[in-house]
Backbone as a ProteinNet text record, in pm:
[ID]
protein_1_A
[PRIMARY]
MKDYFEVDGDGRIVCTYRLTDEAFHANQHKGLHLGQVDSSKHYYPRGIVRDRPAQASTLKGTTLSDLPVPCTVLINGTPYKVDDGTAELSFSQVGNYHIVVRAWPYLDMEFDIENPAS
[TERTIARY]
-1509.3	-1372.7	-1299.6	-1198	-1098	-1011.8	-929.5	-836.1	-703.9	-623.3	-476.5	-406.3	-287.1	-189.9	-82.1	-4.3	128.2	203.8	362.6	461.8	565.1	635.8	779.3	923.3	1039.3	1120.6	1154.8	1112.7	1071.7	1007.9	885.8	781.2	684.1	691	564	462.1	347.9	247.9	184.1	199.4	201.2	62.3	14.9	-129	-234.8	-366.1	-449.3	-556.1	-580.2	-697.1	-806	-901.2	-1007.4	-1050.6	-1035.1	-1006.9	-1116.6	-1151	-1209.1	-1106.4	-1151.9	-1020.5	-955.2	-1025.2	-967	-890.8	-929.5	-839.9	-723	-713.6	-584.3	-519.8	-555.6	-470.4	-413.5	-493.8	-432.4	-343.5	-319.2	-206.9	-91.7	-98.1	-7.2	152.4	176.2	311.8	360.7	238.8	270.1	314.3	316.9	355.3	262.4	117.1	5.2	26.5	6.5	-32.7	-189	-245.5	-355	-428	-489.9	-525.6	-555.7	-660.4	-667.7	-626	-534.1	-437.7	-506	-438.4	-425.2	-311.9	-258.4	-117.5	-67.3	-162.7	-141.3	-117.8	-139.5	-124	-40.3	2	38.2	170.2	261.8	357.6	381.9	482.5	492.3	636	730.2	857.9	877.4	940.3	989.7	856.4	761.3	667.3	524.1	541.9	448.1	377.1	245.8	182.9	202.5	233.2	272.4	223.5	167.2	140	267.4	263.4	374.7	411.9	517.6	544	519	478.3	490.4	617	645.5	758	754.9	861	883.6	901.9	929.9	956.6	841.4	938.3	856.4	909.4	798.2	822.4	825.4	931.7	902.4	985.7	878.9	926.1	931.3	1070.7	1091	1179.3	1220.4	1300.1	1222.3	1275.5	1238.8	1319.6	1297.9	1383.7	1328	1418.4	1418.1	1368	1393.1	1359.3	1429.2	1321.6	1410.6	1527.6	1664	1783.3	1761.5	1787.4	1759.3	1591.5	1541.9	1392.5	1399.2	1281.1	1241.9	1186.8	1182.5	1065.2	1015.1	896.1	810.3	754.4	772.6	745.7	628.2	511.1	408.6	421.6	475.7	478.6	638.1	709.7	870.1	951.7	1022.4	1081.4	1231.9	1275.7	1424.5	1468.7	1574.5	1635.5	1705.1	1705.2	1743.6	1819.8	1977.9	2025.9	2082.4	2040.7	2097.1	2003.4	1887.5	1782.7	1712.4	1796.9	1727.2	1743	1637.9	1580.5	1564.6	1608.8	1583.3	1502.8	1399.2	1286.9	1331.7	1330.1	1292.1	1240.8	1152.9	1047.8	1093	1083.1	1086.7	981.8	837.1	744.3	644.2	550.3	460.6	347.8	285.6	213.1	202.7	116.4	106	169.9	253	314.3	283	267	250	332.1	386.9	535.4	493.8	549.5	525.9	670.3	689.3	792.2	796.3	851	861.4	966.3	971.2	1087.9	1015.8	1046	1042.7	1085.2	996.6	846.8	755.7	842.6	736.7	616.8	500	403	432.9	386.3	424.5	366.4	436	400.5	391	286.1	235.4	242.3	287.2	286.2	232.4	177.5	134.3	214	290.9	331.4	285.7	272.2	278.3	394.2	415.8	520.2	480.3	438.8	388.2	444	373.7	461.2	495.2	621.3	723.9	680.3
6304.3	6265	6138.3	6177.4	6059.9	6002.5	5898.3	5843.8	5870.5	5922.2	5952.4	5892.9	5861.1	5841.3	5888.1	5899.9	5970.9	5864.2	5852.6	5747.5	5837.3	5752.4	5794.8	5749.9	5758.3	5735.7	5581.3	5491	5367.9	5284.2	5370.2	5315.3	5285.7	5318.6	5298.8	5399	5330.8	5414.1	5496.1	5602.7	5690.6	5729.4	5751.7	5834.9	5824	5786.4	5801.6	5905.3	5947.3	6053.6	6031.2	6091.8	6081.3	6243.1	6311.2	6431.1	6491.6	6615.5	6678.5	6733.4	6735.3	6792.4	6938.3	7012.1	7139.3	7116.1	7024.3	6975.2	6907.7	6842.2	6769.3	6895.3	6962.5	7094.1	7167.3	7166.2	7266.4	7178	7042.5	6947.7	6899.6	6921.5	6872.3	6863.7	6956.2	6983.1	6862.6	6763.1	6654.2	6538.6	6552.8	6476.2	6341.7	6384	6249.9	6184	6059.9	5920.3	5895.7	5907.4	5873	5720.1	5678.9	5534.8	5459.2	5395.7	5318.2	5229.1	5255	5130.3	5097.4	4998.2	4923.7	4939.3	5037.8	5057.3	4938.1	4857.4	4717.3	4617.5	4633.8	4533.1	4572.4	4688.8	4771.6	4832.3	4865	4947.9	4977.2	5116.1	5163.6	5161	5074	5068.2	5136.9	5202.4	5270.1	5293.8	5353	5407.9	5316.6	5180	5071.7	5004.8	5022.2	4978.8	4830.1	4761.9	4629.7	4556.5	4442.9	4332.4	4336	4391.7	4359.7	4192.4	4149.9	4017.9	3934.9	3819.9	3715.8	3700.8	3696.9	3636.2	3454.9	3425.9	3266	3223.5	3325.5	3286.8	3191	3119.3	2998.4	3011.4	2914.3	2912.5	2771	2703.4	2538.9	2556.9	2484.5	2499.3	2676.3	2668.2	2811.8	2911.5	2825.6	2909	2932	3089.5	3153.4	3130	3079.6	3068.4	3119.7	3139.6	3189.4	3338.3	3402.6	3538.9	3649.2	3753.4	3836	3880.6	3958.7	3983.2	4138.8	4252	4238.7	4240.3	4204.5	4237	4287.4	4320.6	4315.4	4224.7	4159.2	4057.2	4120.5	4128.6	4163.8	4090.4	4096.6	3992.1	4079.7	4049.6	4120.7	4280.6	4307.7	4469.6	4505.7	4443.2	4486.3	4440.7	4549.4	4494.6	4468.2	4367.3	4302.2	4270.1	4357.5	4369.5	4215.7	4146.3	4017.4	4044.1	4023.4	4044.4	3924.6	3814.5	3684.9	3587.2	3592.4	3513.3	3408.6	3403.9	3293.6	3392.3	3331.3	3386	3290.5	3249.7	3150.7	3213.2	3191.8	3263.3	3190.3	3250.2	3213.8	3314.7	3263	3348.6	3276.5	3380.9	3388.9	3365.8	3397.6	3396.4	3289.9	3241.5	3125.7	3202	3186.4	3265.4	3232.6	3328	3337.3	3439.7	3442.1	3544.7	3565.9	3689.4	3718.1	3777.6	3698.5	3727	3804.2	3904	3986.5	3997.2	3940	3924	4053.1	4160.6	4290	4315.6	4321.1	4357	4429.8	4556	4586.5	4548.5	4550.1	4554.8	4454.3	4332.2	4223	4257.3	4182.1	4167.4	4094.8	4163.3	4102.2	3970.7	3904	3747.2	3764.9	3666.3	3666.8	3524.8	3514.9	3360	3398.5	3295.3	3278.1	3180.1	3174.8	3071.6	3085.6	2970.8	2944.1	2886	2957.4	2902.7	2862.4	2720.9	2632.8	2639.2	2625.4	2626.8	2468.3	2450.6	2345.5	2204.4
941.3	1082.5	1010.8	1018.1	977.6	1110	1094.6	1203.8	1157	1252.7	1235	1352	1350.9	1458.7	1440.7	1570.1	1585.8	1624.7	1579.4	1604.9	1663.9	1750.6	1807.5	1694.8	1734.1	1668.6	1611.7	1718	1726.3	1627.1	1609.8	1523.8	1598.8	1753.2	1839.6	1810.9	1810.9	1783	1926.8	1927.9	2066	2112.5	1986.7	2024	1878.1	1894.2	1796.2	1782.7	1692.9	1674.3	1607.4	1613.6	1510	1495.7	1364.3	1374.8	1249.7	1262.3	1112.9	1045.1	919.2	819.1	881.9	938.5	1020	1104.7	1193.3	1333.7	1265.6	1179.9	1122.6	1042	994.7	939.9	1044.2	1145.6	1277.4	1327.8	1332.7	1407.1	1322.2	1185.1	1108.9	1171.1	1250.1	1303.3	1377.7	1409.9	1493.6	1399.4	1273.8	1187.4	1177.4	1156	1178.5	1069.3	1067.8	973	959	815.1	835.5	846.1	902.5	927.1	1062.8	1038.4	1189.2	1247.2	1346.4	1402.8	1564.3	1611.7	1721.7	1826	1869.4	1953.7	2027.8	2069.7	2106.4	2027.9	1915.4	1822.4	1665.9	1667.6	1533.9	1580.5	1501.4	1489.4	1346.4	1330.1	1219.9	1166.7	1106.9	1104.5	963.3	937.5	823.8	722.3	778.2	728.8	671.2	726.6	690.7	822.2	853.1	926.4	921.8	1052.7	1066.3	1189	1186.6	1320.4	1398	1529.7	1603.7	1625.7	1591.2	1591.4	1750.2	1749.9	1870	1914.4	2034.1	2091.5	2074.5	2083	2114.9	2259.9	2371.5	2476	2544.4	2617.8	2666.8	2837	2908.7	3054.8	3076.1	3155.2	3172.5	3316.2	3419.4	3539	3619.5	3644.9	3693.5	3569.7	3474.7	3369.6	3247.8	3219.3	3115.9	2983.9	2891.6	2750.2	2647.7	2545.5	2420.8	2410.4	2517.5	2566.1	2439.8	2422.7	2334.8	2377	2295.5	2367.5	2318.4	2435.5	2535.8	2583.9	2696.8	2733.4	2882.3	2909.7	3037.7	3102.8	3205.1	3243.6	3396.4	3418.8	3489.7	3594.3	3691.7	3799.5	3897.3	3887.1	3951.1	3945	3852.2	3790.1	3820	3913	3918	3843.5	3757	3618.5	3670.4	3586.4	3587.8	3465.4	3445.7	3303.6	3250.4	3127.6	3093.8	2967	2982.4	2859.1	2771.7	2824.5	2757.6	2733.8	2697.9	2634.6	2755.2	2868	2960.4	3109.4	3177.2	3349.4	3389.5	3520.1	3651.5	3729.7	3750	3845.2	3971.1	4088.9	4217.2	4304.1	4407.1	4474.7	4608.5	4701.8	4833.1	4912.1	4868.9	4942.2	4874.1	4930.5	4864.4	4806.2	4680.6	4606.6	4478	4404.2	4261.6	4215.6	4097.2	4043.7	3912.6	3866.6	3731.3	3649.8	3541.6	3463.6	3341.3	3303.4	3176.9	3137	2984.5	2918.5	2809.1	2834.5	2737.4	2679.1	2514.3	2413.9	2322.2	2265	2175.5	2011.2	1931.7	1896.8	1911.9	1998.9	2016.3	2108.4	2074.9	2169.3	2302.1	2416.8	2530.2	2543.6	2639.9	2643.8	2815	2848.3	2981.8	3019.8	3138.8	3233.1	3367	3412.4	3581	3629	3744.2	3796.9	3971.4	3989.7	4155.5	4201	4348	4410.2	4564.3	4540.7	4637.3	4785.3	4877.1	5037.1	5004	5087.5	5084.5	5145.2
[MASK]
++++++++++++++++++++++++++++++++++++++++++++++++++++++++++++++++++++++++++++++++++++++++++++++++++++++++++++++++++++++

């Protein structure tokens, strides 16, 4: 048994496999690559397995700064597109909010913020 992986056109690792030689030959049409990878940590740009880079995003108060351009900011799972590197967050309800900044090929950056009662 050997480890293989499949990638999309952007270098995202979309699937990993552990196959016998026979199963590999039956699936060659998928363009499989030999190697053990972790799709949450690696990508495959220009035919080389690389670590996905870390983001420099920061949260100060309710302002997200140094965001990758473009990116998607998820607030409790709801996506918002950001195209300028900064996002000012505002919340209409008291509570805790989970923020995820997502931009390929960067690793996701996560923050938690509390909107207290006034």
